[in-house]
N, C-alpha and C positions, 0 to 999 in steps of 0.2 A: 432061306431066311436065316439070319444070324441075329442072336441076342448078345449084346456086349455092353460093357460099362461105357457110359457117355464120356466123351473127351471134350476139351475146350473147343476144338474145331467144329464140334457138332452144334454148338450154341445157336448159330444163325438158323439152322434147320429146326431145332427144337423150338425156337421162338416162333417160327412160322406155324408150327403145329399148335403152340399155345394160342396163337391168334385164331386158328381154325377151331380149336376147342371153345374159345370165348364166343365165336359166332354160333356154334352148335348150342351153347348154353344160353343164347340170346342175350349176351352181355359183352359185345365187342369193345364197348367204351370203358369197360372196367380194367382192361390191361393197361397199366401205367408204368410198369417196370421197363427201364431202358435195357438194351442189349448189354451195355457196359456193366450195369448193375447186376444183371442176370449172370454174366460171365464171372464177375468178381465174387458173387455169392456162391458160385459153384466151384470155381477153380482158383480163387485168389488166395491170399495168405491165411484167411480164416474161413474155409468153405463151410457152408451150412446146409447144402443139399447135395444129393447124389442122384444119379439117374441111370437107367438102362435104356438102350435104344434097340429097336427092331429094324434091321436093314433087309430090304428085299431088292435083289439085283443092284446092290451098292447104294441104294437110296434109303434114308430113314423114313419109315412109314408109320412108326409108332414109338411111344416112349412111356416110361413110368418114372416119375420123379418123386423122391422121398426125402425125409429128414428124420432125425431122431427126436423123439419127445420123451419127457420123463413124467410118469404118473406117480403121484405120491402113494397111490394104492397098489399099483402093479409094477413099478420100476420102469426100466427102459423099454420102449416100444417103438416100432417103426410107424411113421405117419406117412401114408401115401397121399401126396398132394394132388397128383394128376396121373391118370392112366388114359392115354388117348391113342387111337388108331385112326389113320386117315380113312375117309369114307369108302374108297375103292377097295380097301384091304380088310374091312370088317368081316367077321364070320369065317375067317381062314385059320383061326387058332393063334393069332399073334397075341391077343389079349391074354389068353390062357398061358402062353409061354412067358409073357412078361410077368404076370401075377405069380406064377410058379417060381420064376427066378427071384422075385422079391421075397417069397416065402422061404426059399433056400437061403438067401442072404440074411434074413432075419434070424433063422435058426443058427447059421454059422456065427453070427455076432452075439448070440446068446439073448436076443430079445424075446420077450414072452408073448408077443402078439403084434398085429398090424391093425391100425385104425385108419379109417378114411370116411369121407362123406360121399353121398350120391344124391343127386336131385330127385325129388319124389316123382317127377314125371318121366324120368329116364328108365322106362320099363325094360329095355334090352339090357341095360347095365345091371339093374336090380335082379333080373332073371339070371344073368351071368354070375353075379356074386352069390346068389342063393345056392348055386351048384357047389360052392365051397363051404356051405353051412355058415355063411356070414350071419352075424347077429345084428339085426336092425333095431336101433334104439329110438323109440318115439317119445321118450320122456325128456331128453335134453334139448335145449333151444340154442341155436348158434348165436353167438354174440361177438361183436367186434367194435373197435373204436378206431376211426381214421385219425392219424396224426399228421396233419399237413397244415398249410397256412390258412385253410378255411375252417379248421376245427380248433379254434383258440380258446374254447371254453375251459376254464380252470376249475379246480375243486372249490376255490373261494367263491366263484360266481354261482356255483350250484348251491352252496351252503347259504 
C-alpha cells in the first residue's frame, strides 16, 4: 500500500469513489459536481482542495480530501471533507494511514486542528475516530443553502 498526494490523473478514480461514498451514505442523487468542475477545483488555476490517495497494487482504494478553513476563534484549520475506503479494503489500516498522513500534513502546515463531520449512524467510523480522541460536538447543527436555479428566494422575498 502506498499513500501519496493526489494528482490530476487520479480524478476519474476519486470521482468513482465519491459516488461509492454517496451510495454508502444513502444519497447517490446528491452528487452533482461534474468531473470537469472537480478537476478544476483541485488542479486548476485556483485549487481549493487537496487529497491523499491510498493505492493497493497500483489501484486507488481510498482517499482523503481536505481543504483549509479559517476559524475566527482558532485560526487556520484543516477541514476533512471525505475519508473513504472501498468496501473490500476496510479494516486493513488504510483509513489509519490516511488520517495520520492528514494529521502530519496539518502539523507541517502549522494548522491547529482538523475538523470533519460523521453521520450519526456510521458506528464503524465513529469508533475509528474515537481512537484518536476526536471530540464529538452535539451542540451545533449543520446548515446549508443551495444556490441554483431552483433556489431563487431573495432576501427581499423573505422580508
